[in-house]
Steps between C-alpha positions, in 0.01 A plus 500: 500500500864535613766285344716267707850636554750221421815709495628364833417135437837416350687640801265327743528161331877517464541599864274213605699249295828626640364475854375145444835400354687642798268332749544163328877542497501574873282197570724272293807642668373392842405146394716203588580319178613140485875462484647161415729359767868559452697204381741381760836355416542183710875553519457837669255384764637453847471143612294494813484127569597303805654207318785462260408533134594143404322182409368306795388141507145438609435168667153370441352175629473222247172501323288196577268349252146583590253218467129561492 
């Protein structure tokens, strides 16, 4: 009965592991990872508003007492 030749197993297994590692690295390289939003400095933002940045008075009707 012939004996099983295991002399090339080490090379085969190491090559397989290296190939799997490289494939996983390429897959991870192409993934879109979550990036937290950049913090914005409010002083550097351009003001894009149609009114003046000042306090305005809001006139509301007088509240009436509601009777049920």
